[in-house]
Each structure stands twice: as C-alpha cells, then as structure tokens.
GUBA-757221 format. One record per residue (C-alpha): x, y, z; residue in one letter. Coordinates in steps of 0.1 Angstrom, whole numbers, padded with zeros to 4 digits, always signed. Example, Ala and Ser with C-alpha at 12.3 -4.5 7.8 and 13.67 -1.06 7.14 Angstrom:
<sites>
+0123-0045+0078A/+0137-0011+0071S/
</sites>
This chain:
<sites>
+0116+0070+0002M/+0151+0080-0003R/+0146+0101+0030K/+0127+0099+0060I/+0097+0123+0053W/+0098+0142+0088V/+0067+0161+0078L/+0046+0128+0071A/+0057+0113+0107V/+0049+0148+0125I/+0012+0153+0109L/+0005+0116+0112A/+0016+0117+0148G/-0007+0149+0152L/-0036+0133+0138L/-0042+0104+0161V/-0057+0123+0184A/-0088+0112+0201A/-0119+0117+0176G/-0157+0107+0174P/-0160+0072+0165A/-0175+0064+0132H/-0209+0044+0134A/-0227+0032+0106E/-0253+0052+0083N/-0284+0049+0108V/-0308+0058+0079L/-0324+0030+0058S/-0325+0034+0020N/-0302+0067+0026A/-0295+0069-0013G/-0329+0057-0025F/-0314+0028-0042E/-0343+0008-0035S/-0357+0025-0064G/-0387+0037-0041S/-0392+0058-0012L/-0389+0028+0009S/-0384+0040+0046G/-0393+0076+0039W/-0427+0093+0043T/-0430+0122+0014C/-0457+0149+0007S/-0467+0163-0024G/-0458+0132-0045G/-0422+0127-0042G/-0404+0102-0060S/-0374+0080-0068A/-0357+0091-0098V/-0330+0078-0122T/-0314+0115-0130T/-0303+0137-0122P/-0286+0112-0094V/-0251+0118-0076R/-0241+0079-0072T/-0259+0051-0078G/-0288+0047-0099K/-0313+0065-0078Y/-0321+0098-0062A/-0351+0118-0045L/-0373+0139-0063A/-0393+0163-0040G/-0427+0169-0048G/-0431+0204-0042V/-0460+0226-0057S/-0477+0261-0046A/-0491+0244-0018G/-0466+0219-0007D/-0429+0219+0001N/-0425+0182-0005G/-0413+0172+0026Q/-0401+0137+0030C/-0391+0123+0065T/-0378+0093+0083Q/-0378+0083+0119T/-0350+0068+0131V/-0340+0050+0165G/-0314+0069+0184V/-0293+0070+0215Q/-0298+0094+0245P/-0271+0122+0249G/-0253+0113+0216T/-0235+0135+0192A/-0249+0129+0155Y/-0238+0142+0121T/-0265+0144+0095L/-0256+0154+0063S/-0271+0150+0025A/-0262+0162-0010W/-0288+0183-0027V/-0299+0205-0052R/-0327+0229-0063G/-0337+0263-0051N/-0344+0266-0013Y/-0335+0230-0002V/-0336+0223+0037Y/-0321+0195+0056L/-0329+0190+0096G/-0343+0175+0124V/-0378+0179+0135T/-0378+0201+0167G/-0341+0205+0164G/-0310+0221+0142A/-0318+0226+0102S/-0298+0240+0073T/-0305+0253+0039W/-0292+0264+0006T/-0312+0292-0014P/-0299+0277-0046S/-0279+0247-0060A/-0275+0242-0095S/-0255+0209-0086D/-0253+0187-0059Y/-0242+0203-0030T/-0233+0187+0008K/-0257+0203+0035L/-0242+0190+0068T/-0254+0198+0106L/-0244+0183+0138T/-0268+0177+0171F/-0268+0162+0205T/-0301+0139+0214T/-0318+0148+0247A/-0307+0129+0281A/-0341+0109+0275D/-0344+0108+0237Q/-0347+0075+0215K/-0360+0084+0184S/-0351+0114+0156A/-0371+0122+0127Q/-0351+0138+0099I/-0365+0160+0074F/-0360+0172+0036L/-0381+0196+0019H/-0381+0225-0005G/-0400+0257-0009W/-0434+0263-0018F/-0439+0272-0056G/-0398+0267-0060A/-0395+0241-0080G/-0386+0204-0074T/-0357+0197-0056Y/-0332+0167-0054H/-0316+0147-0029A/-0289+0119-0027D/-0267+0100-0004D/-0284+0110+0027V/-0262+0101+0059V/-0271+0102+0099L/-0237+0091+0116D/-0240+0079+0148G/-0250+0047+0169P/-0281+0035+0162G/-0312+0023+0181S/-0339+0002+0158P/-0373+0011+0158Q/-0400-0013+0172P/-0410-0038+0148G/-0378-0035+0123T/-0361-0066+0117P/-0326-0072+0130G/-0292-0068+0116R/-0284-0098+0094P/-0251-0119+0105D/-0220-0112+0081T/-0230-0131+0047P/-0210-0161+0037R/-0194-0166+0004L/-0207-0192-0020G/-0198-0199-0058S/-0180-0175-0074V/-0178-0173-0116T/-0162-0149-0139D/-0194-0125-0139D/-0212-0136-0105S/-0209-0135-0066I/-0233-0157-0047A/-0235-0154-0008L/-0259-0167+0017S/-0267-0157+0055W/-0285-0166+0084S/-0324-0155+0090A/-0321-0119+0106A/-0339-0117+0138P/-0378-0104+0141G/-0403-0104+0112T/-0387-0102+0081V/-0404-0096+0046T/-0372-0097+0024G/-0338-0093+0023Y/-0316-0064+0002R/-0280-0072-0010V/-0261-0041-0015Y/-0230-0028-0028E/-0224+0004-0014G/-0257+0022-0015S/-0271+0004-0048E/-0295-0024-0044V/-0278-0051-0062K/-0306-0081-0052A/-0339-0085-0039T/-0350-0120-0026V/-0371-0134+0000T/-0350-0159+0011G/-0314-0161+0029T/-0291-0166-0002S/-0284-0145-0036A/-0265-0145-0061T/-0252-0112-0077V/-0245-0113-0115G/-0236-0088-0142G/-0202-0086-0128L/-0171-0078-0148A/-0143-0108-0144K/-0116-0101-0120C/-0136-0074-0102T/-0139-0071-0062T/-0170-0064-0047H/-0177-0056-0010A/-0215-0067-0004L/-0239-0060+0026T/-0275-0074+0034V/-0303-0055+0052A/-0338-0070+0061A/-0365-0054+0057Y/-0404-0054+0063N/-0432-0029+0061E/-0420-0011+0094V/-0384-0004+0077G/-0350-0019+0070E/-0327-0029+0093S/-0290-0019+0097A/-0268-0031+0072K/-0246-0063+0080S/-0207-0063+0077D/-0196-0065+0043P/-0181-0095+0028V/-0156-0094-0004T/-0158-0114-0031G/-0136-0115-0064T/-0149-0127-0100T/-0127-0150-0118G/-0110-0142-0148G/-0081-0128-0133C/-0047-0129-0156V/-0015-0143-0144D/+0011-0118-0139T/+0038-0145-0138G/+0045-0138-0103L/+0053-0165-0077P/+0026-0168-0051K/+0048-0151-0025H/+0070-0124-0040A/+0098-0105-0025L/+0098-0070-0038I/+0126-0042-0035G/+0136-0008-0047Y/+0168-0005-0063L/+0190+0030-0063H/+0193+0032-0101A/+0195+0071-0105S/+0213+0078-0071F/+0240+0060-0048A/+0227+0071-0015N/+0245+0063+0015G/+0243+0026+0007S/+0262+0026-0025G/+0253+0017-0060Y/+0245-0016-0073M/+0247-0025-0110K/+0216-0044-0121M/+0234-0077-0127A/+0242-0079-0095D/+0210-0081-0075V/+0205-0114-0065P/+0176-0136-0079D/+0158-0139-0050A/+0142-0104-0058W/+0109-0112-0078D/+0097-0075-0085I/+0126-0047-0087I/+0115-0012-0085N/+0139+0011-0103L/+0141+0043-0083S/+0131+0070-0094F/+0113+0082-0123G/+0110+0121-0112E/+0093+0150-0130P/+0111+0181-0148T/+0088+0205-0123S/+0060+0193-0099V/+0034+0202-0123T/+0046+0195-0158S/+0039+0156-0156G/+0068+0151-0177D/+0088+0121-0162I/+0123+0114-0166R/+0147+0086-0158F/+0179+0100-0153N/+0201+0068-0144R/+0231+0077-0117C/+0260+0099-0133P/+0297+0082-0129A/+0306+0112-0110S/+0283+0097-0084E/+0280+0060-0090C/+0318+0053-0105P/+0308+0015-0110S/+0274+0024-0133V/+0273+0003-0160E/+0265+0014-0195S/+0228+0016-0208D/+0234-0013-0228A/+0248-0034-0202E/+0218-0023-0178F/+0191-0032-0206I/+0208-0066-0210A/+0207-0072-0175A/+0170-0063-0175I/+0164-0088-0200R/+0186-0113-0183A/+0162-0110-0151K/+0128-0109-0172Q/+0141-0142-0185A/+0141-0156-0150K/+0107-0145-0145G/+0114-0113-0126K/+0096-0081-0132K/+0113-0046-0133V/+0095-0015-0132L/+0102+0020-0131I/+0090+0037-0096S/+0076+0071-0101I/+0080+0098-0073G/+0100+0089-0041G/+0106+0117-0014Q/+0118+0142-0040N/+0099+0133-0068G/+0068+0155-0058Q/+0044+0148-0091V/+0010+0169-0091Q/-0011+0161-0126L/-0029+0194-0118T/-0042+0195-0157T/-0052+0173-0189A/-0020+0186-0203A/+0001+0175-0174A/-0016+0140-0174R/-0012+0134-0210D/+0027+0143-0205T/+0031+0118-0177F/+0013+0089-0202V/+0036+0100-0229R/+0065+0103-0209S/+0062+0072-0188V/+0056+0049-0217S/+0088+0063-0232E/+0110+0051-0203I/+0088+0018-0203I/+0092+0015-0241D/+0133+0025-0240R/+0141-0002-0211Y/+0113-0029-0221G/+0100-0027-0185L/+0070-0046-0171D/+0052-0019-0157G/+0050+0010-0132L/+0053+0015-0094D/+0036+0046-0081V/+0054+0061-0051D/+0038+0095-0048F/+0048+0112-0018E/+0050+0146+0001G/+0022+0167-0018H/+0021+0148-0047S/-0017+0139-0038L/-0042+0157-0017Y/-0080+0161-0019L/-0098+0195-0021N/-0121+0208+0005S/-0155+0189+0000G/-0143+0160-0020D/-0156+0136+0003T/-0164+0105-0020D/-0135+0081-0026F/-0154+0066-0052R/-0162+0096-0070N/-0133+0119-0065P/-0132+0154-0081K/-0099+0170-0073T/-0077+0172-0103P/-0045+0153-0093V/-0068+0124-0083I/-0084+0125-0112V/-0057+0128-0136N/-0035+0100-0123L/-0064+0078-0122I/-0070+0086-0159S/-0033+0083-0168A/-0029+0051-0151L/-0061+0034-0168K/-0046+0048-0202S/-0011+0032-0194L/-0030+0000-0184K/-0049-0001-0217A/-0014+0006-0236K/+0004-0022-0222Y/-0025-0048-0218G/-0038-0077-0190E/+0001-0085-0181K/+0010-0044-0173F/+0023-0047-0136V/+0008-0020-0116L/+0020-0015-0082T/+0017+0012-0054M/+0039+0020-0024A/+0016+0047-0004P/+0027+0055+0033E/+0000+0048+0058T/-0010+0088+0061F/-0023+0083+0027F/-0044+0049+0031V/-0048+0038+0067Q/-0049+0071+0084V/-0082+0077+0057G/-0102+0055+0086H/-0102+0081+0111Q/-0093+0113+0090F/-0103+0120+0054Y/-0089+0147+0035G/-0117+0163+0016G/-0142+0160+0043S/-0128+0182+0073G/-0106+0210+0083G/-0077+0188+0084G/-0048+0177+0063D/-0061+0173+0029G/-0035+0144+0022R/-0051+0121+0047T/-0063+0090+0027G/-0058+0109-0007S/-0042+0073-0020Y/-0078+0058-0015L/-0097+0071-0048P/-0066+0060-0069V/-0065+0026-0053I/-0099+0021-0057H/-0105+0032-0091A/-0075+0007-0103M/-0083-0022-0079R/-0091-0046-0108D/-0058-0036-0125A/-0036-0034-0095L/-0010-0059-0090T/+0004-0053-0056V/-0003-0027-0030L/+0026-0024-0004H/+0019+0001+0019V/+0051+0015+0036Q/+0049+0003+0072D/+0076+0029+0082Y/+0080+0067+0087N/+0051+0067+0101S/+0029+0079+0133G/+0005+0059+0153P/-0024+0048+0138V/-0058+0036+0146M/-0067+0001+0138G/-0101-0018+0132L/-0099-0027+0165D/-0099+0008+0177G/-0068+0009+0191Q/-0036+0031+0182Y/-0007+0010+0168H/+0030+0019+0165T/+0055+0010+0138M/+0085-0012+0147G/+0065-0046+0156G/+0045-0074+0141A/+0015-0058+0156E/+0017-0026+0135F/+0025-0050+0103H/-0009-0070+0116I/-0035-0043+0122A/-0021-0019+0090M/-0023-0051+0065T/-0054-0063+0081D/-0073-0030+0071M/-0062-0032+0036V/-0076-0066+0032K/-0110-0063+0056A/-0116-0028+0045G/-0126+0003+0067F/-0153+0028+0070T/-0135+0064+0057V/-0137+0089+0083A/-0170+0107+0089N/-0179+0102+0046T/-0207+0072+0055G/-0185+0051+0033Q/-0170+0021+0033T/-0134+0014+0016F/-0137-0025+0004P/-0108-0045+0010G/-0084-0058-0020L/-0077-0094-0030R/-0052-0111-0006P/-0032-0115-0037E/-0029-0079-0044Q/-0015-0070-0007I/+0017-0071+0009G/+0034-0047+0032F/+0069-0029+0035G/+0097-0026+0059T/+0132-0009+0057P/+0159-0031+0052A/+0179-0019+0081A/+0179+0005+0106V/+0194+0036+0085P/+0171+0030+0057A/+0135+0044+0074G/+0121+0045+0105N/+0104+0019+0117G/+0124-0013+0111H/+0112-0045+0122T/+0134-0072+0129S/+0132-0104+0106P/+0115-0123+0133A/+0087-0100+0139Q/+0081-0095+0103V/+0077-0136+0098Q/+0053-0134+0130Q/+0032-0107+0111A/+0031-0121+0081F/+0022-0158+0093T/-0006-0141+0114C/-0019-0124+0080L/-0016-0155+0061A/-0027-0187+0088K/-0044-0166+0112G/-0020-0179+0140T/+0007-0161+0165G/-0013-0129+0163C/-0012-0120+0197G/-0036-0100+0215S/-0050-0088+0179Y/-0081-0105+0160T/-0081-0107+0123L/-0109-0088+0106R/-0099-0100+0072G/-0095-0134+0084G/-0066-0154+0074P/-0050-0149+0035S/-0030-0177+0026P/-0026-0159-0008A/-0009-0128+0008L/+0013-0116-0018R/+0044-0109-0003G/+0073-0082+0012L/+0086-0050+0000M/+0117-0035+0014T/+0137+0000+0008W/+0160-0014-0002S/+0178-0037-0019I/+0211-0019-0020N/+0202-0012+0020W/+0201-0046+0023D/+0232-0054+0005R/+0251-0033+0025Y/+0238-0048+0056F/+0247-0084+0042N/+0218-0092+0031W/+0196-0098+0063E/+0162-0088+0047F/+0168-0114+0015M/+0184-0143+0035N/+0156-0146+0063A/+0127-0135+0041H/+0132-0153+0007E/+0135-0190+0021P/+0106-0181+0044F/+0082-0168+0019L/+0090-0200-0005N/+0086-0224+0025A/+0047-0209+0027L/+0018-0231+0009P/
</sites>
C-alpha cells in the first residue's frame, strides 16, 4: 500500500479485454454427488464410488472389461452456433473425454486426477450434444470427477424447469433451513447442493441442511429432477449458522493503517496521538528478511527517519490504552515492499513463529494480511479455489490456521487484497489459463479462512477497470465502483472458466477501502461518493443504475483507508466525514 503498485494497475487494465461469458455447468450430476449415475447412461456396470474422489464424496468408476470400454454418456440441450468448453478430471489408463461425432481428447496414463479439456462449437442447427467418457478395453477401471460443460444450456424435453432462488428460513448453530417455489414441469423431487455435493434430497419445496459447524457460511443451490434428468441449479442463497464469537468490534468500524515502520511523505504519528475514532489500527508493516524466508520482522521507524518516534515502552503503553477503549491493534504483514512467498513448510513454520513473536511482544489483537505484488500466485493447472495445490497458497492457509488456533476465537484476522487478486477472479483465474497466475489468487485463502475471517476490506484503488456481476466494467473513483466490487464479495461470483462459484461472505465480514487523500493512492473517492456507496450497500437505496445481486446488508462492517497518517496530513477529512456517518447507521 505504501506506493502505487503500477504493475498491478497495468495488468488489471490489460486483463479486462472482452472474453467469453461464463455460464453454469450444463451437465447434471456432474460430480456424481447424487451417489448414483443419475443423468448418465453407462455401459459395463459403471458406478459412483467413494474412493478415489477428487472433490466431494463421489466419483465415477467406469466399468471397463475385456469386451467393454465402460462408456458413460449424457445428452444435454445446447444452443446452435455456440462455443463450449468441456473438461473433466480423470485417472487411469487410456481415458477419453469427448463429444459424440465431434472433438475428443485423452490421456494414456494418469496415476492421479488429471484434467482433460477441449473446446467445440455447435453447428448452426444443433440443439443437443452427447458428452462421453470412456476407458479402453481391458485397460482397467478408470475414474472421473468434476465434469464441466461450460456454456449456455437448453433443457431437454421433459426435464423440469430451473427452481427460483431459494429463501432462507430458520438458522441454528448447526443447521440452515430453506424453501423455494415449485419448479415448472413434472418434478419427482429436489436436490439441495453445496457446490457439487448433495446436502439433502426432498420431494417438497423446503429442506433443512443439518450437521453444520457453528458460525460457518454455506452457499446452497436447488435443482429439480425427474426420470428424464435434472434441471439447472438455482442461483445460490448464502446462509450462516449461529454461534459466532463477538470480537468486540462496533457494528460499523473505521479501519486505518498507521505508518509505524516508516514516515512516508505524510509524516510519522505516535500511537498515543491516533484519535479514538479508529476502531482497528493496522501497524504497517511487518516485512520478511527475504522473499521466501517466512521470517517476519517489525522494525519500528528509526529516529533518523522519524525524529519524534516514541520509545518501545511508550508505544506499548499507547497500544494498551487503545485496547482499554475497545480498539483493536493488529500487525499488518506485507505491503507494497514486503513480498512474502511461503514456498516451503519451513518458511510456513518460520512465519508462524516470527509473527507470534511480534504479536506477543506488543500484545496485539491479531493480524492483517496485506500480501501484494508477487506474494501470491497460482501454478498452472491449479484451478479449484476450494482445493488449492500451489505451495505459497497452501502454506499461507496452514500458517493462518495455526495462528488462529494458537490465539483462539477472539483473534482478529483481516485481509486487504487488491481487486486484481479477488474480483478479477470472476473473469480470469490464475491457474486456469495462460494469463497472469496471480489473478484471483486470494480467493483460496479467503475461502479457506472464511469462518475465521473478521473483516475483508478490498483495496478499491490502484485498480484497472473490473467487470462486475452486471457484466459491465466499473472504474475506480466513484460510488459505483465500490458498490459493484463490494456486491461481488457479498453475493459471491462464478470463478472464471472453472465451473465453480465463490460463495459470498457474511455482511459483518465485509468492508471496502479507499485512499484518505489523492496522494495516498489512485482511486480517491470523495466522502459523499463513499457514503452513497455504503448507503446503497447497507440499505439498498441510492444505488443509481446498479442492482444489488447480494441484497442490502445492514450489518456491513465498515470502511478502511490508507492511511491514518495521510488522513491527518489532510486535516482528517476521512475520519471527520465517516466516523459520524457510520455511528449514525442503525
């Protein structure tokens, strides 16, 4: 955050070139999570098995024998003259994926799940396509999971219509109830899904999903089925179980970064001089001894750069005074200069140890993750944000879980990614194509930590134009950018061409960030525009031409700024405008 990250701005701008619109997976029972081969026609006695699986609880085991290649097919409605992408994760010897009468691909040997992908364009008069998977005669059982046909669907005659978006019912510490209107057509029953996993099967238009952990968020969809097949899934509804721990934050919080290890052009400020309006104070920054060491050091600003710097004892006493008033003081790791790549388990363990030492030394309330630049990225082929494989991602998640476990339920965890690493993942996801491997790379971390995350405040600045849920590009600097970007985090969004949906966060976990002044970063937004955006997001009014996909969020947590120092330099414009505004909200 300390300086404008020019490279990210350039790349974000480059990546907003027009691309194919993402559509829902056209296939039914694509992950075999019904526990059967419903929707598929298989020869040779294929079955849904519980091991080996890639995701969920089930996968396909193809019934190969000396006289049968174990082919499984599904015929789906398609639209004429339209491009589609077909993919599947397979393992075994001589496994084939394709379209009957069209394109196909195969692997001669895959000891672990390997992704096969192909593209095809339907003929000008084509209205259906048959997808197939098969092995080879006598080559042994093959397995397949997470089959995706990405493109606009067209229902087969006799298939039920798509249910409307479900409505949340009663929520307990371990269950979420939902209901929906009856789907059009002949319906045998309904399946409630979380991702590709079937959570409930019912004959009526309501269900209760039980056995959930407390304070966990779940994005649920509903599909209708009959003997012909299964409908497309409904839009998701997101619910959170009860039992969440009160972190002691106000309903709407003012969050800022304090230049604690450097002065910057805005000057140094003592901790004791930070006004009590600031509810979360992020100490900037803890930085690594080298990019891959994982060894984080928090070096307070030297007197040569900050002549007015206080002693450690005075600094710690001021932190205690803030905490006595209910304020949270965190160490922020990273920033523009602090590249952190946890490439090894040793670096992960060093990160946990060194961050713990900083927290313990100063008696801090938690951690802010401000990884920028090249800290996070996705290796080629790492396409499932729910099950990441790239070491820098996996090790960061493990480290954060260790810190959360060490310090307990009241540990405050915040994150400040740039749009490039979050919302741009709606259109481009690093591991799924030949583009920049960093796009969307925060999504696996946010998803893995969503039940421990206190606040996600995306930096709505230093960004190129970003496509929102309305299919339009939004540009920083005005209310609409904050509305569209924050709505994505609340409503959730499809992740590029992966066939997966990133579930939205709880409203109280969401804020958004803006520079305190023009010199603090590109994308400064006037107080009036910031408040228009927050009012739209919280109350659903003043949204202009934008329609909220995630609905109003009265519990939206608050506003973040870079930085407290810059705000003081400009006579506290941000604080004086927004603290009374937030306090006046219900």
